[in-house]
KELODREN-466247 format. One record per residue (C-alpha): residue number from 1; residue in one letter; x, y, z. Coordinates in steps of 0.25 Angstrom, whole numbers, plus 5000, padded with zeros to 4 digits. Example, Ala and Ser with C-alpha at 12.3 -4.5 7.8 and 13.67 -1.06 7.14 Angstrom:
# residues 2
<pt num="1" residu="A" x="5049" y="4982" z="5031"/>
<pt num="2" residu="S" x="5055" y="4996" z="5029"/>
***
This chain:
# residues 293
<pt num="1" residu="K" x="4902" y="5228" z="4913"/>
<pt num="2" residu="K" x="4916" y="5231" z="4918"/>
<pt num="3" residu="C" x="4918" y="5236" z="4932"/>
<pt num="4" residu="M" x="4926" y="5249" z="4931"/>
<pt num="5" residu="L" x="4930" y="5248" z="4946"/>
<pt num="6" residu="K" x="4935" y="5234" z="4943"/>
<pt num="7" residu="E" x="4944" y="5239" z="4931"/>
<pt num="8" residu="S" x="4950" y="5250" z="4940"/>
<pt num="9" residu="L" x="4950" y="5241" z="4953"/>
<pt num="10" residu="E" x="4943" y="5252" z="4961"/>
<pt num="11" residu="C" x="4933" y="5242" z="4966"/>
<pt num="12" residu="P" x="4938" y="5235" z="4979"/>
<pt num="13" residu="Y" x="4932" y="5222" z="4975"/>
<pt num="14" residu="W" x="4938" y="5222" z="4961"/>
<pt num="15" residu="K" x="4952" y="5226" z="4967"/>
<pt num="16" residu="A" x="4951" y="5215" z="4978"/>
<pt num="17" residu="E" x="4948" y="5205" z="4967"/>
<pt num="18" residu="A" x="4960" y="5210" z="4958"/>
<pt num="19" residu="D" x="4969" y="5210" z="4970"/>
<pt num="20" residu="A" x="4965" y="5195" z="4973"/>
<pt num="21" residu="D" x="4967" y="5191" z="4959"/>
<pt num="22" residu="A" x="4980" y="5197" z="4958"/>
<pt num="23" residu="S" x="4985" y="5191" z="4972"/>
<pt num="24" residu="P" x="4992" y="5178" z="4972"/>
<pt num="25" residu="I" x="4983" y="5174" z="4983"/>
<pt num="26" residu="A" x="4968" y="5177" z="4984"/>
<pt num="27" residu="V" x="4958" y="5172" z="4994"/>
<pt num="28" residu="T" x="4944" y="5171" z="4991"/>
<pt num="29" residu="N" x="4931" y="5163" z="4994"/>
<pt num="30" residu="Y" x="4926" y="5152" z="4986"/>
<pt num="31" residu="A" x="4914" y="5161" z="4980"/>
<pt num="32" residu="Y" x="4923" y="5172" z="4975"/>
<pt num="33" residu="Y" x="4934" y="5163" z="4969"/>
<pt num="34" residu="F" x="4922" y="5155" z="4963"/>
<pt num="35" residu="M" x="4916" y="5167" z="4957"/>
<pt num="36" residu="Q" x="4930" y="5172" z="4951"/>
<pt num="37" residu="V" x="4933" y="5158" z="4945"/>
<pt num="38" residu="Y" x="4920" y="5157" z="4938"/>
<pt num="39" residu="Y" x="4918" y="5172" z="4934"/>
<pt num="40" residu="G" x="4928" y="5181" z="4940"/>
<pt num="41" residu="Q" x="4941" y="5186" z="4935"/>
<pt num="42" residu="A" x="4950" y="5184" z="4947"/>
<pt num="43" residu="L" x="4957" y="5173" z="4954"/>
<pt num="44" residu="H" x="4957" y="5164" z="4942"/>
<pt num="45" residu="N" x="4972" y="5161" z="4941"/>
<pt num="46" residu="R" x="4976" y="5155" z="4954"/>
<pt num="47" residu="H" x="4988" y="5146" z="4955"/>
<pt num="48" residu="S" x="4981" y="5139" z="4968"/>
<pt num="49" residu="V" x="4967" y="5139" z="4973"/>
<pt num="50" residu="I" x="4964" y="5135" z="4988"/>
<pt num="51" residu="F" x="4950" y="5131" z="4992"/>
<pt num="52" residu="D" x="4949" y="5133" z="5007"/>
<pt num="53" residu="E" x="4938" y="5126" z="5015"/>
<pt num="54" residu="A" x="4938" y="5115" z="5004"/>
<pt num="55" residu="H" x="4928" y="5106" z="5012"/>
<pt num="56" residu="E" x="4918" y="5117" z="5007"/>
<pt num="57" residu="F" x="4922" y="5117" z="4993"/>
<pt num="58" residu="D" x="4910" y="5109" z="4987"/>
<pt num="59" residu="K" x="4900" y="5116" z="4995"/>
<pt num="60" residu="T" x="4906" y="5130" z="4992"/>
<pt num="61" residu="I" x="4907" y="5127" z="4977"/>
<pt num="62" residu="L" x="4893" y="5122" z="4976"/>
<pt num="63" residu="G" x="4888" y="5134" z="4983"/>
<pt num="64" residu="L" x="4896" y="5143" z="4973"/>
<pt num="65" residu="M" x="4890" y="5136" z="4961"/>
<pt num="66" residu="D" x="4876" y="5137" z="4967"/>
<pt num="67" residu="V" x="4870" y="5148" z="4958"/>
<pt num="68" residu="E" x="4857" y="5156" z="4960"/>
<pt num="69" residu="F" x="4851" y="5167" z="4951"/>
<pt num="70" residu="R" x="4840" y="5176" z="4956"/>
<pt num="71" residu="R" x="4832" y="5182" z="4944"/>
<pt num="72" residu="P" x="4828" y="5195" z="4950"/>
<pt num="73" residu="Y" x="4842" y="5198" z="4955"/>
<pt num="74" residu="D" x="4851" y="5192" z="4944"/>
<pt num="75" residu="E" x="4843" y="5195" z="4931"/>
<pt num="76" residu="P" x="4844" y="5210" z="4933"/>
<pt num="77" residu="R" x="4859" y="5210" z="4935"/>
<pt num="78" residu="I" x="4861" y="5202" z="4922"/>
<pt num="79" residu="G" x="4850" y="5209" z="4914"/>
<pt num="80" residu="I" x="4844" y="5196" z="4909"/>
<pt num="81" residu="K" x="4834" y="5185" z="4913"/>
<pt num="82" residu="L" x="4840" y="5172" z="4918"/>
<pt num="83" residu="P" x="4836" y="5160" z="4911"/>
<pt num="84" residu="R" x="4823" y="5153" z="4916"/>
<pt num="85" residu="D" x="4829" y="5139" z="4913"/>
<pt num="86" residu="F" x="4842" y="5133" z="4913"/>
<pt num="87" residu="S" x="4846" y="5133" z="4899"/>
<pt num="88" residu="R" x="4861" y="5134" z="4898"/>
<pt num="89" residu="Q" x="4861" y="5143" z="4886"/>
<pt num="90" residu="A" x="4851" y="5153" z="4892"/>
<pt num="91" residu="W" x="4860" y="5154" z="4905"/>
<pt num="92" residu="R" x="4872" y="5156" z="4896"/>
<pt num="93" residu="E" x="4865" y="5167" z="4889"/>
<pt num="94" residu="V" x="4862" y="5174" z="4902"/>
<pt num="95" residu="K" x="4876" y="5172" z="4907"/>
<pt num="96" residu="A" x="4882" y="5179" z="4895"/>
<pt num="97" residu="V" x="4873" y="5191" z="4897"/>
<pt num="98" residu="A" x="4877" y="5191" z="4912"/>
<pt num="99" residu="D" x="4892" y="5190" z="4908"/>
<pt num="100" residu="T" x="4890" y="5203" z="4900"/>
<pt num="101" residu="R" x="4881" y="5211" z="4909"/>
<pt num="102" residu="L" x="4886" y="5208" z="4923"/>
<pt num="103" residu="G" x="4897" y="5216" z="4928"/>
<pt num="104" residu="W" x="4909" y="5211" z="4937"/>
<pt num="105" residu="D" x="4904" y="5215" z="4951"/>
<pt num="106" residu="K" x="4904" y="5203" z="4961"/>
<pt num="107" residu="E" x="4889" y="5201" z="4959"/>
<pt num="108" residu="A" x="4890" y="5200" z="4944"/>
<pt num="109" residu="L" x="4901" y="5190" z="4946"/>
<pt num="110" residu="N" x="4893" y="5182" z="4955"/>
<pt num="111" residu="L" x="4882" y="5182" z="4944"/>
<pt num="112" residu="K" x="4892" y="5178" z="4933"/>
<pt num="113" residu="T" x="4897" y="5167" z="4941"/>
<pt num="114" residu="K" x="4883" y="5161" z="4943"/>
<pt num="115" residu="F" x="4881" y="5161" z="4928"/>
<pt num="116" residu="A" x="4895" y="5154" z="4926"/>
<pt num="117" residu="I" x="4890" y="5143" z="4936"/>
<pt num="118" residu="V" x="4877" y="5141" z="4929"/>
<pt num="119" residu="E" x="4886" y="5139" z="4916"/>
<pt num="120" residu="I" x="4894" y="5129" z="4924"/>
<pt num="121" residu="A" x="4881" y="5122" z="4929"/>
<pt num="122" residu="F" x="4876" y="5120" z="4914"/>
<pt num="123" residu="S" x="4889" y="5113" z="4911"/>
<pt num="124" residu="N" x="4884" y="5101" z="4920"/>
<pt num="125" residu="P" x="4869" y="5103" z="4923"/>
<pt num="126" residu="D" x="4868" y="5090" z="4930"/>
<pt num="127" residu="A" x="4877" y="5095" z="4941"/>
<pt num="128" residu="W" x="4868" y="5107" z="4944"/>
<pt num="129" residu="I" x="4854" y="5111" z="4949"/>
<pt num="130" residu="F" x="4847" y="5121" z="4941"/>
<pt num="131" residu="E" x="4834" y="5128" z="4947"/>
<pt num="132" residu="Q" x="4825" y="5140" z="4945"/>
<pt num="133" residu="Q" x="4816" y="5144" z="4956"/>
<pt num="134" residu="G" x="4808" y="5157" z="4952"/>
<pt num="135" residu="D" x="4819" y="5168" z="4951"/>
<pt num="136" residu="L" x="4830" y="5159" z="4957"/>
<pt num="137" residu="I" x="4839" y="5151" z="4948"/>
<pt num="138" residu="M" x="4848" y="5141" z="4954"/>
<pt num="139" residu="V" x="4860" y="5133" z="4949"/>
<pt num="140" residu="R" x="4866" y="5124" z="4959"/>
<pt num="141" residu="P" x="4877" y="5113" z="4957"/>
<pt num="142" residu="K" x="4875" y="5099" z="4963"/>
<pt num="143" residu="W" x="4889" y="5096" z="4965"/>
<pt num="144" residu="V" x="4903" y="5102" z="4963"/>
<pt num="145" residu="D" x="4908" y="5099" z="4949"/>
<pt num="146" residu="P" x="4923" y="5100" z="4947"/>
<pt num="147" residu="S" x="4920" y="5105" z="4933"/>
<pt num="148" residu="W" x="4915" y="5118" z="4938"/>
<pt num="149" residu="T" x="4925" y="5120" z="4950"/>
<pt num="150" residu="K" x="4937" y="5118" z="4941"/>
<pt num="151" residu="P" x="4938" y="5133" z="4938"/>
<pt num="152" residu="L" x="4941" y="5136" z="4952"/>
<pt num="153" residu="I" x="4954" y="5129" z="4950"/>
<pt num="154" residu="T" x="4957" y="5130" z="4935"/>
<pt num="155" residu="N" x="4969" y="5139" z="4936"/>
<pt num="156" residu="A" x="4975" y="5133" z="4950"/>
<pt num="157" residu="H" x="4987" y="5125" z="4950"/>
<pt num="158" residu="K" x="4984" y="5121" z="4964"/>
<pt num="159" residu="V" x="4971" y="5120" z="4972"/>
<pt num="160" residu="M" x="4970" y="5118" z="4987"/>
<pt num="161" residu="L" x="4958" y="5113" z="4995"/>
<pt num="162" residu="S" x="4959" y="5117" z="5009"/>
<pt num="163" residu="S" x="4951" y="5112" z="5021"/>
<pt num="164" residu="A" x="4951" y="5105" z="5034"/>
<pt num="165" residu="T" x="4940" y="5095" z="5031"/>
<pt num="166" residu="F" x="4938" y="5090" z="5017"/>
<pt num="167" residu="Y" x="4941" y="5079" z="5007"/>
<pt num="168" residu="P" x="4951" y="5084" z="4997"/>
<pt num="169" residu="P" x="4948" y="5074" z="4985"/>
<pt num="170" residu="Y" x="4933" y="5078" z="4986"/>
<pt num="171" residu="V" x="4935" y="5093" z="4985"/>
<pt num="172" residu="G" x="4946" y="5092" z="4975"/>
<pt num="173" residu="S" x="4937" y="5084" z="4966"/>
<pt num="174" residu="L" x="4927" y="5095" z="4966"/>
<pt num="175" residu="L" x="4938" y="5103" z="4959"/>
<pt num="176" residu="G" x="4941" y="5092" z="4949"/>
<pt num="177" residu="F" x="4954" y="5086" z="4956"/>
<pt num="178" residu="A" x="4956" y="5071" z="4956"/>
<pt num="179" residu="E" x="4960" y="5065" z="4970"/>
<pt num="180" residu="E" x="4974" y="5062" z="4965"/>
<pt num="181" residu="D" x="4976" y="5077" z="4962"/>
<pt num="182" residu="I" x="4973" y="5081" z="4976"/>
<pt num="183" residu="E" x="4984" y="5082" z="4987"/>
<pt num="184" residu="I" x="4979" y="5082" z="5001"/>
<pt num="185" residu="I" x="4987" y="5090" z="5011"/>
<pt num="186" residu="E" x="4983" y="5089" z="5026"/>
<pt num="187" residu="M" x="4988" y="5099" z="5036"/>
<pt num="188" residu="P" x="4986" y="5098" z="5051"/>
<pt num="189" residu="S" x="4979" y="5108" z="5059"/>
<pt num="190" residu="T" x="4987" y="5120" z="5065"/>
<pt num="191" residu="F" x="4978" y="5119" z="5077"/>
<pt num="192" residu="P" x="4981" y="5108" z="5088"/>
<pt num="193" residu="K" x="4971" y="5097" z="5089"/>
<pt num="194" residu="E" x="4968" y="5101" z="5104"/>
<pt num="195" residu="Y" x="4964" y="5115" z="5099"/>
<pt num="196" residu="R" x="4954" y="5110" z="5088"/>
<pt num="197" residu="P" x="4945" y="5099" z="5094"/>
<pt num="198" residu="L" x="4932" y="5096" z="5086"/>
<pt num="199" residu="I" x="4921" y="5092" z="5096"/>
<pt num="200" residu="F" x="4909" y="5086" z="5089"/>
<pt num="201" residu="K" x="4897" y="5089" z="5099"/>
<pt num="202" residu="P" x="4883" y="5087" z="5092"/>
<pt num="203" residu="V" x="4873" y="5094" z="5101"/>
<pt num="204" residu="A" x="4861" y="5098" z="5091"/>
<pt num="205" residu="R" x="4856" y="5097" z="5077"/>
<pt num="206" residu="V" x="4851" y="5110" z="5074"/>
<pt num="207" residu="S" x="4851" y="5109" z="5058"/>
<pt num="208" residu="T" x="4841" y="5097" z="5058"/>
<pt num="209" residu="H" x="4830" y="5104" z="5066"/>
<pt num="210" residu="K" x="4829" y="5118" z="5059"/>
<pt num="211" residu="G" x="4815" y="5124" z="5061"/>
<pt num="212" residu="T" x="4810" y="5113" z="5070"/>
<pt num="213" residu="E" x="4808" y="5113" z="5085"/>
<pt num="214" residu="E" x="4820" y="5104" z="5087"/>
<pt num="215" residu="E" x="4829" y="5115" z="5082"/>
<pt num="216" residu="G" x="4827" y="5123" z="5095"/>
<pt num="217" residu="I" x="4831" y="5111" z="5103"/>
<pt num="218" residu="E" x="4843" y="5108" z="5094"/>
<pt num="219" residu="L" x="4848" y="5123" z="5095"/>
<pt num="220" residu="D" x="4846" y="5122" z="5111"/>
<pt num="221" residu="R" x="4855" y="5110" z="5110"/>
<pt num="222" residu="L" x="4865" y="5117" z="5101"/>
<pt num="223" residu="V" x="4866" y="5129" z="5110"/>
<pt num="224" residu="L" x="4867" y="5121" z="5123"/>
<pt num="225" residu="G" x="4880" y="5114" z="5116"/>
<pt num="226" residu="I" x="4885" y="5128" z="5113"/>
<pt num="227" residu="D" x="4883" y="5133" z="5127"/>
<pt num="228" residu="Q" x="4890" y="5121" z="5133"/>
<pt num="229" residu="I" x="4902" y="5124" z="5124"/>
<pt num="230" residu="L" x="4902" y="5139" z="5128"/>
<pt num="231" residu="A" x="4901" y="5135" z="5143"/>
<pt num="232" residu="E" x="4913" y="5126" z="5142"/>
<pt num="233" residu="H" x="4921" y="5136" z="5135"/>
<pt num="234" residu="S" x="4918" y="5149" z="5143"/>
<pt num="235" residu="N" x="4932" y="5154" z="5141"/>
<pt num="236" residu="D" x="4933" y="5151" z="5126"/>
<pt num="237" residu="K" x="4927" y="5157" z="5113"/>
<pt num="238" residu="G" x="4923" y="5150" z="5101"/>
<pt num="239" residu="L" x="4915" y="5149" z="5088"/>
<pt num="240" residu="I" x="4901" y="5144" z="5085"/>
<pt num="241" residu="H" x="4898" y="5142" z="5070"/>
<pt num="242" residu="T" x="4883" y="5142" z="5066"/>
<pt num="243" residu="V" x="4877" y="5139" z="5053"/>
<pt num="244" residu="S" x="4867" y="5151" z="5053"/>
<pt num="245" residu="Y" x="4864" y="5164" z="5061"/>
<pt num="246" residu="K" x="4851" y="5157" z="5065"/>
<pt num="247" residu="L" x="4859" y="5146" z="5073"/>
<pt num="248" residu="R" x="4868" y="5157" z="5078"/>
<pt num="249" residu="D" x="4856" y="5165" z="5084"/>
<pt num="250" residu="A" x="4850" y="5152" z="5090"/>
<pt num="251" residu="I" x="4863" y="5149" z="5097"/>
<pt num="252" residu="L" x="4863" y="5163" z="5102"/>
<pt num="253" residu="Q" x="4849" y="5163" z="5107"/>
<pt num="254" residu="R" x="4851" y="5150" z="5115"/>
<pt num="255" residu="T" x="4865" y="5151" z="5121"/>
<pt num="256" residu="R" x="4868" y="5153" z="5135"/>
<pt num="257" residu="F" x="4880" y="5161" z="5131"/>
<pt num="258" residu="P" x="4876" y="5172" z="5122"/>
<pt num="259" residu="D" x="4886" y="5182" z="5127"/>
<pt num="260" residu="R" x="4897" y="5173" z="5122"/>
<pt num="261" residu="F" x="4893" y="5173" z="5107"/>
<pt num="262" residu="M" x="4898" y="5183" z="5096"/>
<pt num="263" residu="T" x="4890" y="5182" z="5083"/>
<pt num="264" residu="H" x="4889" y="5189" z="5070"/>
<pt num="265" residu="E" x="4882" y="5191" z="5057"/>
<pt num="266" residu="S" x="4888" y="5189" z="5043"/>
<pt num="267" residu="S" x="4893" y="5203" z="5042"/>
<pt num="268" residu="T" x="4899" y="5204" z="5056"/>
<pt num="269" residu="R" x="4907" y="5190" z="5056"/>
<pt num="270" residu="N" x="4921" y="5196" z="5055"/>
<pt num="271" residu="K" x="4918" y="5206" z="5066"/>
<pt num="272" residu="A" x="4913" y="5195" z="5075"/>
<pt num="273" residu="I" x="4925" y="5186" z="5072"/>
<pt num="274" residu="E" x="4934" y="5197" z="5076"/>
<pt num="275" residu="Q" x="4926" y="5200" z="5089"/>
<pt num="276" residu="F" x="4927" y="5185" z="5092"/>
<pt num="277" residu="R" x="4942" y="5184" z="5090"/>
<pt num="278" residu="R" x="4944" y="5196" z="5100"/>
<pt num="279" residu="A" x="4934" y="5191" z="5110"/>
<pt num="280" residu="P" x="4940" y="5185" z="5123"/>
<pt num="281" residu="A" x="4936" y="5171" z="5126"/>
<pt num="282" residu="G" x="4927" y="5168" z="5137"/>
<pt num="283" residu="N" x="4912" y="5171" z="5141"/>
<pt num="284" residu="S" x="4912" y="5184" z="5134"/>
<pt num="285" residu="S" x="4914" y="5179" z="5120"/>
<pt num="286" residu="A" x="4917" y="5164" z="5120"/>
<pt num="287" residu="A" x="4909" y="5161" z="5108"/>
<pt num="288" residu="A" x="4907" y="5167" z="5094"/>
<pt num="289" residu="H" x="4897" y="5163" z="5083"/>
<pt num="290" residu="Q" x="4901" y="5163" z="5069"/>
<pt num="291" residu="H" x="4891" y="5161" z="5058"/>
<pt num="292" residu="G" x="4896" y="5152" z="5047"/>
<pt num="293" residu="P" x="4910" y="5147" z="5044"/>
***
């Protein structure tokens, strides 16, 4: 099916994609670029490709190649039953039907990309895990293979991997580069050393005691350490990064300085960041919590 809004560029989504494709410089996240490379129609002919936060490259790519199908949800969209085994021919037949019947909305592109990844998996099945659990079908890579990351840079004359902490030859090898083909450029930080000290102060081991009585004890130790920092920096403000909302809530319940915290949900992050930026330093808003990176 052709999307009439796409053809006329009346849809904001398709217009934004067309503008990005026509622009000499386009900025996107890994997931969107990945989808376009494997099944989309934009961002294919780029002279240069820059992968930021390259220390997360392998983890990010493994996550993007991790495919799940849910029969009750996906089969009605495709209009055909998904195979009950992992026969390459059976999956190719379903993929052909999906290519014909699915449209070009974002959800359809995501589904088409999944079928493209399954086809990649069948090209080297020893590097993949194939599982079916009831209505859930899972296809997962064991490692990053340059044979299926190569399309990310096929048309690029230059590839840049940017990070503050990574080993360039290793990440470069995930894209098929030999060590002698990699040039390493080191740039000094723009912040003076005295403004960016790294102080390692282990005070608790929360992650190793989940669900046990010791977890509460470790949380108390963690918050005691946080409160000590807050007390020592009563005229400053800062950020506390947590790995989950559950840990955030545990900190807020235990701290002696709850009025100094700002927090947010996933839908209010930008608003909270702006509020934090405008807040004065000191006891009224010396600390802010931000979930995730």
